[in-house]
N, C-alpha and C positions, 0 to 999 in steps of 0.2 A: 503494499500500499503506499502509496506516495505522501509525502509530509503537505502539509498546506497550513497557512496561518492566515486569520481573516479579524482584524482590529474593527471593533464597533462601540461606539459612544453609548453608552446606556444610559447618560444623563449628565448634565456639565460637571458632576461630580464624579465619574465613575468610566471607567474604560475597559471593556473585555477585550479578551484576547481568546481568540478559540482555534484550539489544536487541533489538526485531523493527523491521523496518521499514528507513527510509532515514532519515540523517542529516543531511538538506539541508536549506537555508535558516534565516532568524532563529529562527523559530518550534521548529524542532528543536532547536537550538541549547539556547536559552532552556531548552526542556524537559530535555534533558540536563544540562543545568548544575546542575538543581535538583537532577536523580537523584543528582548528584557529591555536591552541597552534603550531601544527606539520607545519602550515605553516610558522609562525612565525621564526623558526628552518632554514628553507631556505635563500639562498641569492638574489632571485631575487626581483627586484625593484619595480614592481608591482602584486599585487595580483587580482584575477579575479573571483568573484563567480558566476556560471551560477545557475539562480534558473528557467529555462526554465521548468524543470519537477518539478517544488513543487508548491503545488496548496493553501498549506497554512503556514506560520509562526506565531509563538508565540512571546511574548513581549521579552521574556528572550532572543531569538535569535538575535531578532532585537537589543538590548542592548549588545549581543555580538560581532555584528558587529561594533557598537558605539567604545567598548571599546580595539578591535583588530587594528581599524582605528586609533586611538589615538596611542598605542602601535607602528605602523608602520610608523607612523608621526613623533612619538619622534627621530625613525633611518634613516628619510628623504624617507620614502617607502609610499605606496599609495596602498588602496584598493578601488575597483570598481566591480558595477554589469555590467555584460552583459548577457543580455539574462535574460527574467523574464516573468512568466506565466502572462496573464490579470490580472488574481484575485489580484497577488502578486503586480503588479503594481499600481495595484488601490490604495492596501494597502498602498505600498511607498508614493502614490501621497498624502491619506488623512494625513498621518504623516509628509508630505513634506521632506523625505529623501533625495531626489536629489537636496535639497539646500545642503547636507552635504557630498554626495556621489555622484558620477558619475554614472547615470543609463542607461543604454539602453536596450531597449526590444530586 
């Protein structure tokens, strides 16, 4: 499955990044990082990741989420996950990601 990203403004305060495909391998990680860097340039207070159409994610991409969570918090903003495939949700539960980032299936 090829990777695809869509940015959508939910409200003046919220920007969503919909991710489609599999976040595995170094190329995926680099593209995902670039998309997160693009989000940092936005003025929104909340950045939502929608992983409903993602069946797998590697540890490097999870690391990028942590990195950008920290960068956003330094400027009074936040990142959250709204929409998550069942397999990805299980992965996030295993690593207790919901203790650090708000996750809704």
